[in-house]
C-alpha positions in Angstrom: -51.0 -2.5 -30.0 -48.7 -5.3 -31.3 -45.7 -3.2 -30.5 -46.9 -2.5 -27.0 -47.6 -6.2 -26.6 -44.1 -7.2 -27.8 -42.5 -4.7 -25.3 -44.6 -6.1 -22.5 -43.5 -9.7 -23.4 -39.8 -8.7 -23.5 -40.1 -7.0 -20.1 -41.9 -10.1 -18.7 -39.1 -12.3 -20.0 -36.4 -10.2 -18.6 -38.1 -10.2 -15.2 -38.4 -13.9 -15.2 -34.7 -14.3 -16.1 -33.7 -12.1 -13.2 -35.3 -14.3 -10.7 -32.8 -15.5 -8.1 -31.6 -19.0 -8.9 -30.8 -21.5 -6.3 -28.9 -24.7 -6.2 -30.8 -27.9 -6.8 -29.5 -31.1 -5.3 -29.6 -34.5 -6.7 -30.0 -37.8 -4.8 -27.4 -39.4 -2.6 -25.5 -42.0 -4.5 -22.3 -44.1 -4.7 -19.5 -42.2 -6.3 -18.5 -42.7 -9.8 -14.9 -43.5 -10.6 -14.3 -39.8 -11.5 -15.9 -38.6 -8.2 -13.9 -41.1 -6.2 -10.7 -39.7 -7.7 -11.9 -36.1 -7.1 -12.8 -36.8 -3.5 -9.3 -38.4 -3.0 -7.8 -35.2 -4.3 -10.0 -33.1 -2.0 -8.8 -35.1 1.0 -5.2 -34.4 0.0 -6.1 -30.7 -0.1 -7.8 -31.0 3.3 -4.8 -32.7 4.8 -2.5 -30.0 3.4 -4.6 -27.3 5.1 -3.9 -29.0 8.4 -0.2 -29.2 7.8 1.0 -27.4 11.0 2.3 -28.2 14.4 -0.7 -29.0 16.4 -1.4 -26.6 19.3 1.5 -24.3 18.3 0.8 -22.9 14.8 -2.3 -21.8 12.8 -3.5 -23.6 9.7 -2.3 -21.1 7.1 -4.1 -22.9 4.3 -7.5 -22.8 5.9 -8.8 -19.6 4.3 -8.7 -20.8 0.8 -9.9 -24.3 1.6 -13.3 -24.1 0.1 -12.1 -22.7 -3.4 -9.4 -25.3 -3.6 -11.6 -28.2 -2.7 -14.2 -26.9 -5.2 -11.5 -26.9 -7.9 -10.6 -30.5 -6.9 -14.2 -31.6 -7.1 -14.9 -29.7 -10.4 -12.9 -32.3 -12.3 -15.6 -34.7 -11.7 -18.4 -32.3 -12.8 -20.0 -32.3 -16.2 -19.5 -28.6 -16.3 -17.6 -26.2 -14.1 -17.6 -22.3 -14.0 -13.9 -22.1 -14.5 -13.9 -18.4 -14.0 -10.8 -16.4 -13.6 -12.5 -15.0 -10.5 -12.6 -18.5 -9.0 -8.9 -19.0 -9.7 -8.2 -15.6 -8.1 -10.1 -16.6 -5.0 -8.0 -19.9 -4.9 -4.8 -17.9 -5.2 -5.6 -15.2 -2.7 -4.4 -16.9 0.5 -1.1 -18.0 -1.2 -0.5 -14.4 -2.1 -1.1 -13.4 1.4 1.3 -15.9 2.9 4.1 -16.0 0.3 5.5 -12.8 1.5 8.9 -12.8 -0.3 8.2 -9.4 -1.8 6.2 -7.9 1.0 7.3 -5.4 3.5 7.5 -7.4 6.7 6.6 -4.4 8.8 3.1 -4.3 7.3 2.2 -7.7 8.9 2.0 -7.3 12.6 1.4 -10.0 15.2 -0.3 -9.2 18.4 -1.0 -11.5 21.4 -4.0 -11.1 23.7 -4.3 -13.9 26.2 -3.9 -17.2 24.4 -4.7 -15.8 21.0 -2.2 -14.5 18.4 -3.4 -12.3 15.6 -1.6 -11.4 12.4 -2.8 -8.2 10.8 -2.2 -7.0 7.2 -2.5 -3.3 6.7 -2.3 -2.1 3.1 0.3 -4.7 2.4 1.6 -4.6 -1.2 2.7 -7.8 -3.0 4.2 -8.0 -6.4 3.6 -11.6 -7.7 3.7 -13.4 -11.0 0.8 -15.2 -12.6 1.9 -18.9 -12.6 0.4 -19.4 -16.1 1.4 -16.3 -18.0 4.3 -15.0 -16.0 2.8 -11.5 -16.0 3.3 -9.3 -13.0 0.3 -9.0 -10.5 0.0 -6.2 -8.1 -1.9 -7.1 -4.9 -2.9 -5.1 -1.9 -3.9 -7.1 1.2 -6.0 -6.0 4.3 -7.2 -8.2 7.1 -6.4 -10.5 9.9 -5.9 -14.2 10.8 -6.0 -15.4 14.4 -4.8 -18.6 16.1 -6.3 -19.9 19.4 -4.1 -22.8 20.6 -6.5 -23.6 23.4 -9.4 -24.2 21.0 -7.0 -25.2 18.3 -8.9 -22.8 16.0 -7.8 -20.7 13.1 -10.1 -17.8 12.1 -9.7 -15.1 9.5 -11.3 -12.2 7.7 -9.3 -10.4 4.9 -9.6 -8.9 1.4 -7.4 -8.3 -1.6 -7.4 -6.1 -4.5 -5.3 -6.9 -7.6 -4.6 -5.6 -11.1 -2.7 -7.2 -14.0 -2.0 -5.9 -17.5 -0.8 -7.9 -20.5 0.0 -6.8 -24.0 -0.1 -8.7 -27.3 1.0 -6.7 -30.3 -1.1 -3.4 -30.1 -3.7 -4.9 -27.9 -3.8 -4.5 -24.1 -5.7 -6.8 -21.7 -6.3 -5.6 -18.2 -7.6 -7.7 -15.3 -8.8 -6.0 -12.0 -10.2 -8.0 -9.1 -11.2 -8.1 -5.5 -11.6 -11.0 -3.1 -12.9 -11.3 0.4 -12.4 -14.4 2.6 -13.7 -15.3 6.1 -14.3 -18.2 8.3 -12.9 -20.5 11.0 -11.4 -24.0 11.3 -11.0 -26.0 14.5 -9.0 -29.2 14.5 -8.5 -31.7 17.3 -6.7 -35.0 17.2 -9.8 -36.7 15.7 -12.2 -33.9 14.6 -12.3 -31.2 11.9 -14.9 -28.4 12.1 -14.9 -25.7 9.5 -17.2 -22.9 8.2 -15.6 -20.9 5.4 -16.8 -18.4 2.8 -15.2 -16.4 -0.1 -16.3 -14.0 -2.8 -14.3 -12.8 -5.7 -15.0 -10.4 -8.6 -12.8 -10.0 -11.7 -13.3 -7.5 -14.6 -11.5 -8.2 -17.8 -11.0 -5.4 -20.4 -9.3 -5.3 -23.7 -8.5 -2.3 -25.9 -6.8 -2.2 -29.3 -7.2 -3.1 -33.0 -8.7 -6.5 -32.2 -11.6 -4.9 -30.4 -12.7 -3.0 -27.2 -14.7 -4.9 -24.6 -15.1 -5.5 -21.0 -16.9 -8.3 -19.0 -17.3 -9.2 -15.3 -17.2 -12.5 -13.5 -18.2 -13.2 -10.0 -17.9 -16.3 -7.8 -18.8 -17.1 -4.3 -17.9 -20.3 -2.4 -19.0 -21.7 1.0 -17.7 -24.7 2.8 -19.1 -26.5 5.9 -17.4 -29.5 7.3 -18.0 -31.6 10.4 -15.6 -34.5 10.0 -13.9 -37.3 12.0 -10.5 -38.4 10.8 -7.4 -40.3 11.7 -4.1 -38.5 11.2 -1.6 -41.3 10.1 -2.2 -42.2 7.5 -4.6 -39.4 7.0 -8.2 -40.6 6.3 -11.6 -39.1 6.8 -13.7 -41.7 8.7 -17.1 -40.0 9.2 -19.2 -36.9 8.9 -20.2 -34.6 6.1 -18.5 -32.0 3.9 -20.6 -29.6 1.9 -19.2 -27.2 -0.8 -21.3 -24.8 -2.8 -20.0 -22.5 -5.5 -22.0 -19.9 -7.4 -20.6 -18.4 -10.5 -22.0 -15.5 -12.6 -20.6 -14.3 -16.0 -22.2 -12.9 -19.2 -25.5 -12.5 -17.3 -25.6 -16.3 -16.6 -25.6 -17.8 -13.1 -24.4 -21.4 -12.5 -24.2 -23.5 -9.4 -22.1 -26.5 -8.5 -22.2 -28.3 -5.2 -21.1 -31.3 -3.4 -22.4 -33.0 -0.2 -20.1 -35.8 0.7 -20.9 -38.1 3.7 -18.3 -40.6 5.0 -19.3 -43.7 6.8 -15.6 -45.1 7.1 -12.2 -44.6 5.5 -12.7 -44.3 1.7 -16.3 -45.1 2.2 -18.8 -42.4 1.4 -21.8 -41.3 -0.7 -22.2 -38.0 -2.6 -25.0 -35.7 -3.6 -24.2 -33.3 -6.4 -25.9 -29.9 -6.9 -26.3 -27.7 -9.9 
């Protein structure tokens, strides 16, 4: 009987631990010094994503905006997921657009009415990890569209990558996938954005030091309804919300930020976990 009760208790604990966790938001408050610095970094990232000739070119940096701003704001968090999958999501768009080693014929532009669409079809990129220098093999599929009338960039594409590293007799392999989607519209005074990304990375090691594998997942959403001035760039009103969910080793963590501006360099922040 005791054994049956113990098994039942273990099963109950497992069921409770598998309940879907949701983000919990704290109160709106004045930013700390660290948060003010992190928000300043996120504004630089936001400005960089808009670095294009208005009405003539798409915002190429838009697709990875949520992950890059989450990375900026993480520096002001007590804890941040820091997953390699999050880093992969951040790097995905850079790999898609830095086409120095890509066959230009696999990226095809088409024009329908006012809209120009670039389509990647099984595009292969050989890149280098900026930290380790190891070769990364990436395959890209998807599209990015630019509507100059609406001044809107929209996108939906995915990537698959693999990277192998050796250390002595040990071999470390990383395999990942990323999917990004969303849209960003920019006028002379207004930014409207809704973006999402998901990434999965599996890390495996074989060799004398041990044999193991583990998975990491991260998803990021960004919603922005912002007013701004362009020169010098400054957000003057509106709200930016970023939520990131990371899962590794059976544990799920959230981090989130809701920033509301009332003027240039004037804002309050809610943080989620």
